[in-house]
N, CA, C and O of each residue as an XYZ file, in Angstrom:
892
protein
N      26.447    233.903    162.475
C      25.693    234.123    163.707
C      26.629    234.003    164.895
O      27.542    233.177    164.877
N      26.414    234.839    165.966
C      27.299    234.746    167.121
C      27.098    233.470    167.884
O      26.009    232.895    167.873
N      28.156    233.015    168.559
C      28.056    231.802    169.372
C      27.155    232.063    170.557
O      27.198    233.140    171.151
N      26.337    231.082    170.906
C      25.421    231.224    172.029
C      25.682    230.151    173.051
O      26.364    229.159    172.793
N      25.118    230.378    174.229
C      25.156    229.319    175.215
C      24.427    228.107    174.639
O      23.460    228.288    173.899
N      24.846    226.889    174.943
C      24.190    225.703    174.397
C      22.714    225.687    174.719
O      22.314    226.058    175.822
N      21.889    225.257    173.758
C      20.453    225.143    173.980
C      20.188    223.948    174.900
O      21.082    223.157    175.200
N      18.936    223.844    175.335
C      18.581    222.790    176.293
C      18.918    221.408    175.761
O      19.343    220.528    176.509
N      18.720    221.225    174.441
C      18.935    219.899    173.867
C      20.389    219.470    173.943
O      20.688    218.276    173.973
N      21.299    220.445    173.975
C      22.711    220.092    174.077
C      23.299    220.737    175.324
O      24.455    221.160    175.335
N      22.481    220.804    176.378
C      22.857    221.467    177.606
C      23.685    220.602    178.512
O      24.519    219.825    178.048
N      23.457    220.734    179.846
C      24.326    220.073    180.817
C      24.538    218.588    180.586
O      25.672    218.122    180.706
N      23.490    217.809    180.255
C      23.679    216.367    180.093
C      24.655    216.069    178.967
O      25.539    215.226    179.120
N      24.504    216.754    177.831
C      25.440    216.585    176.725
C      26.822    217.077    177.092
O      27.824    216.497    176.674
N      26.882    218.149    177.874
C      28.162    218.681    178.316
C      28.894    217.670    179.201
O      30.101    217.470    179.068
N      28.151    217.043    180.095
C      28.762    216.067    181.003
C      29.360    214.910    180.214
O      30.448    214.428    180.527
N      28.641    214.472    179.192
C      29.146    213.382    178.359
C      30.436    213.798    177.651
O      31.390    213.024    177.574
N      30.453    215.021    177.138
C      31.643    215.519    176.457
C      32.816    215.633    177.431
O      33.953    215.304    177.093
N      32.525    216.100    178.636
C      33.567    216.212    179.661
C      34.097    214.833    180.041
O      35.300    214.663    180.238
N      33.211    213.856    180.145
C      33.650    212.488    180.476
C      34.593    211.949    179.404
O      35.574    211.274    179.717
N      34.297    212.246    178.148
C      35.179    211.822    177.063
C      36.535    212.516    177.168
O      37.572    211.907    176.907
N      36.521    213.795    177.552
C      37.778    214.528    177.705
C      38.585    213.975    178.880
O      39.809    213.866    178.803
N      37.894    213.628    179.964
C      38.574    213.053    181.119
C      39.231    211.722    180.770
O      40.194    211.305    181.413
N      38.698    211.062    179.743
C      39.280    209.811    179.265
C      40.402    210.082    178.259
O      40.911    209.166    177.613
N      40.777    211.366    178.141
C      41.872    211.794    177.266
C      41.567    211.529    175.792
O      42.451    211.147    175.025
N      40.323    211.733    175.410
C      39.941    211.602    174.014
C      40.210    212.942    173.318
O      39.577    213.950    173.634
N      41.127    212.943    172.396
C      41.539    214.189    171.734
C      40.374    214.887    171.061
O      40.274    216.113    171.103
N      39.487    214.112    170.435
C      38.354    214.707    169.744
C      37.436    215.479    170.679
O      36.822    216.465    170.273
N      37.339    215.036    171.927
C      36.489    215.727    172.892
C      37.088    217.083    173.258
O      36.369    218.077    173.352
N      38.395    217.120    173.462
C      39.049    218.396    173.761
C      38.857    219.372    172.598
O      38.518    220.539    172.795
N      39.082    218.868    171.386
C      38.954    219.727    170.219
C      37.517    220.237    170.067
O      37.304    221.398    169.716
N      36.543    219.379    170.327
C      35.136    219.780    170.230
C      34.809    220.878    171.238
O      34.114    221.840    170.911
N      35.308    220.732    172.460
C      35.066    221.742    173.494
C      35.671    223.073    173.082
O      35.035    224.121    173.193
N      36.904    223.017    172.608
C      37.611    224.246    172.251
C      36.924    224.968    171.101
O      36.643    226.163    171.197
N      36.651    224.249    170.011
C      36.100    224.882    168.820
C      34.672    225.365    169.056
O      34.241    226.350    168.455
N      33.939    224.678    169.926
C      32.559    225.071    170.198
C      32.491    226.378    170.984
O      31.557    227.161    170.811
N      33.483    226.617    171.853
C      33.393    227.756    172.764
C      34.388    228.878    172.467
O      34.369    229.905    173.145
N      35.254    228.701    171.469
C      36.282    229.703    171.179
C      35.728    231.114    171.029
O      36.199    232.041    171.687
N      34.740    231.278    170.173
C      34.255    232.628    169.884
C      33.629    233.276    171.107
O      33.903    234.438    171.410
N      32.789    232.527    171.808
C      32.157    233.066    173.014
C      33.205    233.515    174.025
O      33.133    234.630    174.543
N      34.180    232.652    174.307
C      35.176    232.963    175.333
C      36.081    234.110    174.905
O      36.456    234.946    175.726
N      36.433    234.151    173.621
C      37.273    235.250    173.131
C      36.552    236.589    173.271
O      37.136    237.570    173.732
N      35.298    236.624    172.877
C      34.549    237.880    172.963
C      34.424    238.352    174.406
O      34.530    239.546    174.690
N      34.199    237.413    175.309
C      34.086    237.780    176.720
C      35.423    238.307    177.236
O      35.468    239.328    177.923
N      36.504    237.613    176.905
C      37.823    238.059    177.362
C      38.151    239.440    176.820
O      38.634    240.307    177.550
N      37.887    239.637    175.539
C      38.194    240.935    174.961
C      37.296    242.023    175.526
O      37.707    243.180    175.624
N      36.075    241.661    175.898
C      35.180    242.620    176.521
C      35.730    243.137    177.839
O      35.409    244.248    178.262
N      36.560    242.328    178.487
C      37.163    242.742    179.757
C      38.458    243.513    179.533
O      38.634    244.595    180.093
N      39.365    242.975    178.725
C      40.706    243.573    178.618
C      40.866    244.536    177.457
O      41.821    245.313    177.435
N      39.952    244.508    176.483
C      39.962    245.433    175.348
C      41.230    245.348    174.505
O      41.702    246.357    173.981
N      41.768    244.168    174.379
C      42.968    243.972    173.572
C      42.896    242.576    172.973
O      42.773    241.594    173.704
N      42.973    242.477    171.639
C      42.731    241.193    170.991
C      43.803    240.158    171.294
O      43.480    238.998    171.547
N      45.082    240.554    171.275
C      46.162    239.593    171.528
C      46.099    239.073    172.968
O      46.265    237.877    173.208
N      45.864    239.962    173.909
C      45.779    239.538    175.306
C      44.551    238.658    175.534
O      44.588    237.731    176.343
N      43.463    238.950    174.819
C      42.253    238.135    174.950
C      42.521    236.701    174.500
O      42.063    235.753    175.138
N      43.263    236.540    173.402
C      43.618    235.190    172.943
C      44.425    234.452    174.006
O      44.180    233.277    174.283
N      45.390    235.153    174.598
C      46.234    234.532    175.614
C      45.404    234.130    176.831
O      45.621    233.068    177.416
N      44.462    234.978    177.204
C      43.594    234.694    178.344
C      42.762    233.439    178.085
O      42.608    232.597    178.969
N      42.229    233.317    176.869
C      41.416    232.153    176.541
C      42.256    230.872    176.602
O      41.795    229.844    177.098
N      43.482    230.942    176.096
C      44.368    229.768    176.180
C      44.590    229.347    177.619
O      44.443    228.175    177.966
N      44.949    230.319    178.458
C      45.213    230.004    179.865
C      43.957    229.483    180.556
O      44.025    228.580    181.389
N      42.817    230.059    180.202
C      41.561    229.617    180.817
C      41.265    228.164    180.441
O      40.818    227.383    181.280
N      41.516    227.801    179.177
C      41.319    226.409    178.774
C      42.214    225.478    179.604
O      41.761    224.432    180.068
N      43.476    225.859    179.787
C      44.383    225.010    180.535
C      43.925    224.846    181.981
O      44.001    223.751    182.538
N      43.449    225.932    182.590
C      42.934    225.848    183.953
C      41.684    224.956    184.003
O      41.516    224.130    184.901
N      40.818    225.157    183.008
C      39.580    224.381    182.980
C      39.859    222.899    182.789
O      39.285    222.061    183.484
N      40.736    222.574    181.850
C      41.019    221.165    181.579
C      41.744    220.496    182.753
O      41.660    219.281    182.932
N      42.450    221.293    183.542
C      43.137    220.743    184.710
C      42.145    220.410    185.829
O      42.453    219.631    186.731
N      40.953    221.010    185.760
C      39.960    220.763    186.814
C      38.637    220.270    186.246
O      37.581    220.511    186.830
N      38.690    219.584    185.114
C      37.465    219.080    184.488
C      36.673    218.165    185.414
O      35.447    218.099    185.335
N      37.383    217.460    186.290
C      36.702    216.536    187.191
C      35.731    217.223    188.122
O      34.861    216.569    188.698
N      35.862    218.546    188.284
C      34.963    219.271    189.187
C      33.682    219.721    188.487
O      32.763    220.224    189.133
N      33.619    219.539    187.159
C      32.416    219.945    186.428
C      31.315    218.914    186.656
O      31.489    217.730    186.364
N      30.185    219.373    187.178
C      29.086    218.469    187.509
C      27.859    218.676    186.637
O      26.887    217.929    186.751
N      27.887    219.685    185.762
C      26.738    219.930    184.895
C      25.634    220.732    185.550
O      24.523    220.786    185.022
N      25.909    221.367    186.703
C      24.893    222.205    187.343
C      24.548    223.401    186.460
O      23.407    223.863    186.459
N      25.528    223.904    185.709
C      25.299    224.935    184.705
C      25.896    224.406    183.407
O      26.558    223.368    183.405
N      25.670    225.105    182.322
C      26.208    224.650    181.043
C      27.731    224.750    181.054
O      28.312    225.512    181.827
N      28.359    223.977    180.194
C      29.812    224.026    180.076
C      30.254    225.408    179.613
O      31.308    225.897    180.020
N      29.448    226.036    178.765
C      29.772    227.386    178.288
C      29.835    228.371    179.448
O      30.747    229.195    179.518
N      28.865    228.288    180.361
C      28.858    229.182    181.519
C      30.049    228.891    182.424
O      30.705    229.816    182.903
N      30.329    227.625    182.657
C      31.451    227.226    183.517
C      32.769    227.743    182.949
O      33.587    228.297    183.683
N      32.972    227.566    181.659
C      34.206    228.051    181.019
C      34.264    229.579    181.021
O      35.326    230.169    181.220
N      33.115    230.208    180.799
C      33.079    231.672    180.747
C      33.475    232.285    182.081
O      34.150    233.313    182.118
N      33.058    231.660    183.176
C      33.435    232.181    184.497
C      34.935    232.087    184.700
O      35.541    232.981    185.290
N      35.539    231.010    184.214
C      36.995    230.867    184.318
C      37.686    231.948    183.499
O      38.679    232.526    183.939
N      37.160    232.220    182.306
C      37.730    233.266    181.460
C      37.623    234.629    182.135
O      38.581    235.403    182.139
N      36.463    234.916    182.702
C      36.278    236.204    183.377
C      37.253    236.348    184.540
O      37.864    237.403    184.708
N      37.403    235.306    185.337
C      38.334    235.363    186.463
C      39.765    235.583    185.983
O      40.510    236.365    186.572
N      40.144    234.887    184.910
C      41.487    235.055    184.343
C      41.673    236.474    183.824
O      42.718    237.086    184.045
N      40.664    236.998    183.134
C      40.758    238.343    182.563
C      40.819    239.405    183.654
O      41.610    240.344    183.568
N      39.988    239.259    184.676
C      39.998    240.232    185.770
C      41.315    240.172    186.529
O      41.815    241.193    187.002
N      41.878    238.966    186.642
C      43.187    238.839    187.275
C      44.251    239.584    186.495
O      45.138    240.201    187.085
N      44.170    239.533    185.161
C      45.121    240.275    184.327
C      44.985    241.773    184.546
O      45.979    242.496    184.611
N      43.738    242.233    184.660
C      43.516    243.664    184.880
C      44.099    244.105    186.218
O      44.728    245.159    186.314
N      43.884    243.286    187.253
C      44.430    243.651    188.572
C      45.950    243.693    188.522
O      46.576    244.586    189.095
N      46.537    242.725    187.834
C      47.995    242.695    187.708
C      48.499    243.893    186.925
O      49.526    244.485    187.255
N      47.758    244.238    185.883
C      48.145    245.382    185.049
C      48.118    246.678    185.853
O      48.970    247.548    185.670
N      47.145    246.800    186.734
C      47.012    248.032    187.513
C      48.099    248.163    188.567
O      48.337    249.253    189.089
N      48.759    247.053    188.881
C      49.832    247.097    189.862
C      51.189    247.346    189.200
O      52.196    247.515    189.888
N      51.214    247.368    187.873
C      52.459    247.639    187.153
C      52.511    249.105    186.786
O      51.531    249.829    186.961
N      53.651    249.547    186.277
C      53.788    250.946    185.877
C      52.855    251.223    184.726
O      52.858    250.509    183.723
N      52.053    252.267    184.871
C      51.078    252.593    183.832
C      51.776    253.030    182.566
O      52.694    253.851    182.595
N      51.336    252.478    181.464
C      51.874    252.849    180.159
C      50.827    253.657    179.414
O      49.635    253.377    179.544
N      51.242    254.665    178.629
C      50.261    255.446    177.880
C      49.528    254.556    176.889
O      50.132    253.731    176.203
N      48.212    254.740    176.826
C      47.410    253.921    175.929
C      47.303    254.571    174.555
O      47.304    255.794    174.420
N      47.212    253.735    173.566
C      46.994    254.199    172.203
C      45.713    253.548    171.703
O      45.746    252.425    171.201
N      44.564    254.253    171.837
C      43.287    253.647    171.471
C      43.261    253.110    170.051
O      42.653    252.073    169.790
N      43.916    253.807    169.131
C      43.901    253.348    167.747
C      44.543    251.978    167.602
O      44.126    251.178    166.764
N      45.568    251.701    168.424
C      46.287    250.433    168.322
C      45.448    249.270    168.827
O      45.750    248.113    168.537
N      44.388    249.571    169.587
C      43.573    248.515    170.170
C      42.348    248.186    169.329
O      41.592    247.273    169.663
N      42.144    248.927    168.235
C      40.987    248.663    167.393
C      41.247    247.424    166.548
O      42.263    247.351    165.857
N      40.346    246.452    166.591
C      40.522    245.219    165.839
C      40.053    245.434    164.407
O      38.930    245.885    164.179
N      40.898    245.116    163.455
C      40.524    245.239    162.056
C      39.957    243.905    161.581
O      40.708    242.966    161.319
N      38.653    243.823    161.471
C      38.020    242.577    161.113
C      37.800    242.489    159.614
O      37.526    243.500    158.968
N      37.916    241.286    159.050
C      37.586    241.123    157.636
C      36.091    241.275    157.436
O      35.298    240.850    158.277
N      35.711    241.875    156.335
C      34.306    242.053    156.021
C      33.906    241.121    154.889
O      34.757    240.613    154.157
N      32.618    240.904    154.753
C      32.153    240.094    153.645
C      32.454    240.790    152.330
O      32.285    242.004    152.225
N      32.900    240.040    151.318
C      33.203    240.651    150.034
C      31.982    241.392    149.495
O      30.850    240.944    149.673
N      32.214    242.510    148.846
C      31.120    243.284    148.285
C      31.572    243.916    146.986
O      32.727    244.316    146.834
N      30.637    243.998    146.051
C      30.922    244.653    144.779
C      30.724    246.154    144.886
O      30.966    246.888    143.928
N      30.286    246.611    146.050
C      30.006    248.027    146.253
C      31.050    248.613    147.197
O      30.925    248.451    148.411
N      32.088    249.298    146.673
C      33.152    249.855    147.518
C      32.621    250.807    148.574
O      33.124    250.829    149.697
N      31.601    251.600    148.227
C      31.065    252.561    149.193
C      30.394    251.827    150.353
O      30.501    252.239    151.508
N      29.701    250.736    150.030
C      29.050    249.955    151.087
C      30.099    249.334    151.998
O      29.947    249.334    153.220
N      31.171    248.801    151.399
C      32.237    248.202    152.193
C      32.875    249.233    153.106
O      33.121    248.952    154.279
N      33.146    250.420    152.586
C      33.741    251.478    153.404
C      32.810    251.865    154.543
O      33.264    252.088    155.665
N      31.521    251.946    154.269
C      30.559    252.299    155.314
C      30.543    251.248    156.408
O      30.465    251.570    157.594
N      30.617    249.971    155.993
C      30.644    248.899    156.990
C      31.883    248.999    157.860
O      31.809    248.808    159.074
N      33.021    249.296    157.249
C      34.262    249.431    158.014
C      34.159    250.574    159.019
O      34.599    250.449    160.161
N      33.583    251.669    158.592
C      33.446    252.821    159.476
C      32.509    252.509    160.638
O      32.757    252.918    161.773
N      31.435    251.784    160.348
C      30.486    251.428    161.403
C      31.127    250.470    162.403
O      30.968    250.636    163.612
N      31.856    249.459    161.898
C      32.515    248.506    162.789
C      33.543    249.205    163.673
O      33.646    248.911    164.864
N      34.298    250.126    163.091
C      35.288    250.871    163.876
C      34.591    251.680    164.964
O      35.090    251.779    166.085
N      33.439    252.256    164.633
C      32.673    253.026    165.612
C      32.189    252.129    166.745
O      32.271    252.496    167.917
N      31.686    250.954    166.387
C      31.205    250.004    167.405
C      32.346    249.601    168.328
O      32.184    249.575    169.548
N      33.498    249.289    167.746
C      34.639    248.833    168.546
C      35.126    249.930    169.494
O      35.371    249.670    170.672
N      35.264    251.145    168.985
C      35.737    252.253    169.838
C      34.723    252.569    170.930
O      35.087    252.770    172.088
N      33.454    252.611    170.552
C      32.419    252.935    171.537
C      32.337    251.861    172.618
O      32.189    252.179    173.798
N      32.431    250.609    172.228
C      32.389    249.516    173.204
C      33.586    249.564    174.129
O      33.444    249.393    175.340
N      34.780    249.800    173.566
C      35.991    249.876    174.383
C      35.949    251.031    175.380
O      36.608    250.980    176.418
N      35.175    252.076    175.070
C      35.134    253.259    175.938
C      34.217    253.076    177.146
O      34.251    253.884    178.074
N      33.400    252.025    177.145
C      32.471    251.822    178.260
C      33.213    251.427    179.536
O      34.227    250.732    179.464
N      32.728    251.855    180.695
C      33.279    251.355    181.961
C      33.127    249.839    182.030
O      32.231    249.272    181.404
N      33.996    249.189    182.783
C      34.053    247.728    182.800
C      32.699    247.059    183.033
O      32.321    246.161    182.280
N      31.962    247.482    184.066
C      30.731    246.774    184.427
C      29.673    246.896    183.341
O      28.856    245.992    183.172
N      29.676    247.997    182.604
C      28.709    248.165    181.521
C      29.192    247.478    180.253
O      28.387    246.923    179.505
N      30.497    247.509    180.005
C      31.043    246.887    178.800
C      30.808    245.378    178.804
O      30.448    244.807    177.775
N      31.009    244.728    179.948
C      30.841    243.284    180.017
C      29.390    242.885    179.752
O      29.137    241.888    179.076
N      28.443    243.650    180.274
C      27.033    243.371    180.026
C      26.694    243.624    178.565
O      25.964    242.846    177.951
N      27.219    244.703    178.008
C      26.934    245.040    176.614
C      27.481    243.980    175.664
O      26.803    243.582    174.717
N      28.704    243.524    175.915
C      29.301    242.491    175.065
C      28.476    241.206    175.138
O      28.191    240.584    174.114
N      28.096    240.813    176.358
C      27.354    239.566    176.530
C      25.955    239.636    175.906
O      25.540    238.712    175.206
N      25.235    240.723    176.159
C      23.838    240.804    175.716
C      23.692    241.229    174.258
O      22.925    240.620    173.512
N      24.415    242.261    173.846
C      24.185    242.839    172.520
C      25.084    242.216    171.456
O      24.607    241.821    170.392
N      26.381    242.126    171.740
C      27.301    241.599    170.734
C      27.271    240.084    170.701
O      27.214    239.489    169.624
N      27.308    239.441    171.882
C      27.305    237.983    171.911
C      25.890    237.409    171.804
O      25.719    236.265    171.384
N      24.876    238.194    172.181
C      23.497    237.756    172.013
C      22.983    236.815    173.080
O      22.027    236.079    172.835
N      23.599    236.816    174.276
C      23.107    235.950    175.357
C      21.817    236.523    175.931
O      21.565    237.724    175.835
N      21.008    235.663    176.523
C      19.766    236.112    177.131
C      20.060    236.841    178.441
O      21.184    236.820    178.942
N      19.029    237.485    178.983
C      19.180    238.194    180.252
C      19.601    237.218    181.355
O      20.475    237.518    182.168
N      18.962    236.045    181.365
C      19.254    235.057    182.402
C      20.673    234.492    182.238
O      21.384    234.307    183.225
N      21.081    234.220    180.998
C      22.420    233.701    180.743
C      23.482    234.708    181.158
O      24.507    234.339    181.732
N      23.235    235.988    180.866
C      24.189    237.035    181.235
C      24.290    237.167    182.742
O      25.385    237.304    183.288
N      23.149    237.126    183.416
C      23.141    237.221    184.880
C      23.901    236.055    185.490
O      24.689    236.237    186.418
N      23.662    234.845    184.963
C      24.347    233.657    185.464
C      25.843    233.764    185.216
O      26.650    233.411    186.076
N      26.203    234.245    184.052
C      27.611    234.382    183.685
C      28.353    235.354    184.593
O      29.465    235.075    185.040
N      27.728    236.500    184.862
C      28.391    237.554    185.632
C      28.126    237.451    187.129
O      28.703    238.204    187.913
N      27.261    236.528    187.531
C      26.989    236.360    188.948
C      26.195    237.499    189.555
O      26.401    237.859    190.714
N      25.279    238.072    188.766
C      24.428    239.162    189.270
C      22.976    238.807    188.983
O      22.693    237.806    188.324
N      22.062    239.624    189.479
C      20.644    239.376    189.243
C      20.243    239.871    187.858
O      20.857    240.803    187.338
N      19.220    239.261    187.250
C      18.743    239.742    185.949
C      18.369    241.223    185.975
O      18.557    241.930    184.986
N      17.839    241.691    187.108
C      17.479    243.101    187.223
C      18.712    243.996    187.103
O      18.655    245.089    186.541
N      19.831    243.502    187.647
C      21.084    244.261    187.565
C      21.573    244.314    186.124
O      22.055    245.346    185.655
N      21.444    243.185    185.427
C      21.825    243.150    184.014
C      21.003    244.166    183.235
O      21.539    244.921    182.423
N      19.707    244.179    183.486
C      18.814    245.096    182.777
C      19.198    246.549    183.036
O      19.210    247.367    182.116
N      19.512    246.868    184.292
C      19.881    248.242    184.644
C      21.192    248.645    183.982
O      21.306    249.741    183.432
N      22.187    247.749    184.039
C      23.494    248.058    183.456
C      23.413    248.160    181.935
O      24.077    249.002    181.331
N      22.604    247.309    181.322
C      22.461    247.361    179.874
C      21.799    248.672    179.454
O      22.186    249.280    178.456
N      20.816    249.095    180.211
C      20.160    250.373    179.923
C      21.167    251.519    180.003
O      21.163    252.417    179.161
N      22.023    251.482    181.014
C      23.026    252.527    181.174
C      24.052    252.470    180.041
O      24.470    253.505    179.521
N      24.457    251.246    179.660
C      25.424    251.084    178.580
C      24.880    251.658    177.278
O      25.591    252.350    176.550
N      23.620    251.366    176.993
C      23.020    251.877    175.765
C      22.912    253.398    175.785
O      23.067    254.056    174.756
N      22.646    253.945    176.967
C      22.566    255.401    177.084
C      23.928    256.029    176.785
O      24.010    257.064    176.124
N      24.993    255.394    177.276
C      26.335    255.911    177.036
C      26.736    255.813    175.568
O      27.505    256.633    175.066
N      26.205    254.803    174.889
C      26.554    254.582    173.483
C      25.643    255.316    172.501
O      25.957    255.421    171.315
N      24.528    255.816    172.993
C      23.493    256.324    172.085
C      23.992    257.427    171.150
O      23.581    257.491    169.991
N      24.861    258.280    171.640
C      25.341    259.369    170.806
C      26.249    258.875    169.686
O      26.390    259.540    168.659
N      26.866    257.709    169.881
C      27.815    257.212    168.895
C      27.227    256.149    167.974
O      27.702    255.943    166.857
N      26.195    255.484    168.456
C      25.630    254.380    167.686
C      24.226    254.712    167.213
O      23.446    255.322    167.944
N      23.913    254.320    166.015
C      22.592    254.566    165.436
C      21.880    253.230    165.243
O      22.526    252.194    165.087
N      20.550    253.255    165.255
C      19.780    252.010    165.143
C      20.122    251.210    163.889
O      20.017    249.984    163.894
N      20.527    251.882    162.822
C      20.765    251.167    161.569
C      21.979    250.257    161.598
O      22.120    249.412    160.715
N      22.882    250.401    162.602
C      24.061    249.541    162.614
C      23.831    248.267    163.403
O      24.739    247.445    163.522
N      22.624    248.084    163.949
C      22.348    246.895    164.741
C      22.754    245.594    164.083
O      23.466    244.803    164.702
N      22.323    245.332    162.827
C      22.696    244.065    162.183
C      24.192    243.868    162.029
O      24.669    242.733    162.005
N      24.953    244.979    161.924
C      26.393    244.859    161.730
C      27.076    244.342    162.986
O      28.189    243.820    162.916
N      26.414    244.483    164.146
C      27.012    244.008    165.390
C      27.323    242.515    165.336
O      28.208    242.035    166.045
N      26.595    241.785    164.496
C      26.844    240.348    164.389
C      28.227    240.052    163.836
O      28.759    238.961    164.046
N      28.826    241.029    163.119
C      30.156    240.832    162.544
C      31.263    241.352    163.452
O      32.444    241.193    163.142
N      30.891    241.978    164.582
C      31.905    242.539    165.469
C      32.544    241.458    166.326
O      31.879    240.509    166.742
N      33.842    241.607    166.590
C      34.602    240.696    167.441
C      34.477    239.238    167.021
O      34.152    238.397    167.859
N      34.721    238.908    165.758
C      34.609    237.503    165.340
C      35.801    236.692    165.806
O      36.850    237.234    166.155
N      35.619    235.393    165.806
C      36.736    234.512    166.163
C      36.543    233.214    165.420
O      36.004    232.250    165.964
N      36.979    233.185    164.187
C      36.747    232.006    163.359
C      37.917    231.826    162.412
O      38.905    232.558    162.476
N      37.794    230.838    161.530
C      38.805    230.616    160.511
C      40.159    230.303    161.087
O      40.270    229.568    162.068
N      41.207    230.865    160.474
C      42.577    230.564    160.873
C      42.869    230.960    162.312
O      43.634    230.288    163.003
N      42.264    232.046    162.761
C      42.505    232.487    164.131
C      41.987    231.464    165.135
O      42.664    231.133    166.108
N      40.785    230.973    164.888
C      40.188    229.954    165.751
C      41.030    228.684    165.723
O      41.300    228.091    166.768
N      41.446    228.266    164.529
C      42.224    227.039    164.395
C      43.583    227.178    165.075
O      44.072    226.223    165.679
N      44.199    228.367    164.982
C      45.498    228.586    165.613
C      45.423    228.409    167.118
O      46.279    227.759    167.716
N      44.393    228.991    167.733
C      44.246    228.867    169.179
C      43.951    227.418    169.556
O      44.482    226.901    170.539
N      43.089    226.764    168.754
C      42.753    225.369    169.017
C      43.996    224.493    168.984
O      44.207    223.682    169.886
N      44.826    224.649    167.946
C      46.044    223.855    167.814
C      47.008    224.117    168.960
O      47.657    223.196    169.454
N      47.101    225.379    169.383
C      48.013    225.729    170.469
C      47.607    225.045    171.769
O      48.449    224.499    172.482
N      46.292    225.080    172.076
C      45.808    224.434    173.305
C      45.997    222.924    173.213
O      46.396    222.292    174.191
N      45.715    222.340    172.050
C      45.877    220.879    171.881
C      47.324    220.467    172.090
O      47.590    219.431    172.700
N      48.273    221.274    171.585
C      49.698    220.964    171.792
C      50.054    221.017    173.269
O      50.802    220.174    173.766
N      49.513    222.014    173.970
C      49.813    222.136    175.404
C      49.210    220.987    176.204
O      49.676    220.661    177.296
N      48.157    220.374    175.638
C      47.547    219.219    176.298
C      48.276    217.925    175.970
O      47.967    216.871    176.525
N      49.251    218.010    175.061
C      50.044    216.841    174.727
C      49.566    216.071    173.517
O      50.029    214.958    173.268
N      48.633    216.654    172.750
C      48.158    215.995    171.534
C      48.877    216.575    170.330
O      49.204    217.761    170.303
N      49.118    215.738    169.342
C      49.748    216.218    168.105
C      48.745    217.013    167.312
O      49.066    217.511    166.233
């Protein structure tokens, strides 16, 4: 299942407690924050920059910025939302910097993420899943920025309308309008039957998640 914003039971009050533990330099608190939000933040970053390696780097830098200013977190919004805004700002900053550099020819095929699929005894089914995932990734990457970010948050990440609006700093009505436009742009490429497969798109778990977690922990000075 995709990572979601924390539910009410583990919302701001629980987040504040976790942040207080991190401010006390408790290694377990840092690790808990990182592992809990890795997938959400990675998907958001990749939704902006459309490159998996750069998205990982953005998430690392965002964690370092966030941990350097943890004292400013007051729990007015969830920790997931607070971290996500930092990731978005970092990702958008990368895009602005990229646009000021010499443009390099893009290779769309090189940007397609090859995700592992669940083992299957049916080779034809596995091939179909791979083809559908590739279609989802290419179609999502082709969306204009403002529609892609809404689509990633609402459809792929599964955030609510209100959570997406809060994350992107727009009104829920704007989210609804942009999502409608995004779906219209994707309609020719995506079919209703691939909906369940979206849950497997843009994953961030296993060794990849642990690698990023270990890297951030080392930068924080923990073994």
